[in-house]
C-alpha positions in Angstrom: 25.7 11.8 -9.4 27.4 8.5 -10.4 25.0 5.8 -11.4 26.1 2.3 -10.7 24.7 -0.3 -13.0 22.4 -2.7 -11.2 21.4 -5.8 -13.1 17.9 -7.2 -12.9 19.3 -10.4 -11.4 20.9 -8.3 -8.5 17.5 -6.7 -7.8 15.8 -10.1 -7.8 18.6 -11.6 -5.6 18.2 -8.8 -3.1 14.4 -9.1 -2.8 14.7 -12.9 -2.5 17.3 -12.6 0.2 15.1 -10.2 2.1 12.2 -12.7 1.8 14.4 -15.4 3.3 15.5 -13.2 6.1 12.0 -12.2 7.0 10.9 -15.8 7.0 13.8 -17.0 9.0 12.9 -18.4 12.4 16.2 -17.0 13.8 15.1 -13.4 13.3 12.8 -11.6 15.7 9.7 -9.8 14.7 11.2 -6.4 15.3 14.0 -6.8 12.7 11.8 -8.8 10.3 9.1 -6.2 10.4 11.5 -3.4 9.4 12.5 -5.5 6.4 8.9 -6.2 5.4 8.1 -2.5 5.6 10.8 -1.8 3.0 9.3 -4.4 0.7 5.9 -2.8 1.2 7.4 0.6 0.3 8.8 -1.0 -2.9 5.4 -2.5 -3.7 3.6 0.9 -3.1 6.2 2.6 -5.3 5.7 0.1 -8.1 1.9 0.1 -7.9 1.8 3.9 -8.1 4.3 4.0 -10.9 2.6 1.4 -13.0 -0.6 3.5 -13.0 1.3 6.3 -14.7 3.0 4.3 -17.4 1.7 3.9 -20.9 0.0 0.7 -22.0 1.5 -1.4 -24.7 0.2 -3.8 -27.4 0.1 -7.3 -25.9 0.4 -6.0 -22.3 -3.1 -7.3 -21.3 -2.5 -10.7 -22.8 0.9 -11.0 -21.1 -0.6 -9.9 -17.7 -3.4 -12.6 -18.1 -0.7 -15.2 -18.9 1.1 -14.2 -15.7 -2.1 -14.5 -13.6 -2.7 -18.0 -15.0 0.9 -19.1 -14.2 0.6 -17.7 -10.7 -2.7 -19.6 -10.2 -1.1 -22.8 -11.4 1.8 -22.3 -9.1 -0.4 -21.8 -6.1 -2.4 -24.9 -6.9 0.7 -27.0 -7.3 2.0 -25.8 -3.9 -1.2 -26.6 -2.2 -1.1 -30.3 -3.0 
């Protein structure tokens, strides 16, 4: 099997482009729902995988910082 290198920016770009397509008023619910299901599948895969991975020093602190940043982001968008 030949593995093509996919960069983190490529992964992020693809996910963000899917989010834009799902949110587009020009797409119908049928096609958008199929795209959203793929994102759910990715989420379920990541959630299940994260439970099996080892924990690292500083991980809890980093996760807490991310939660705080997300909260601030949500608060700033609601204004």
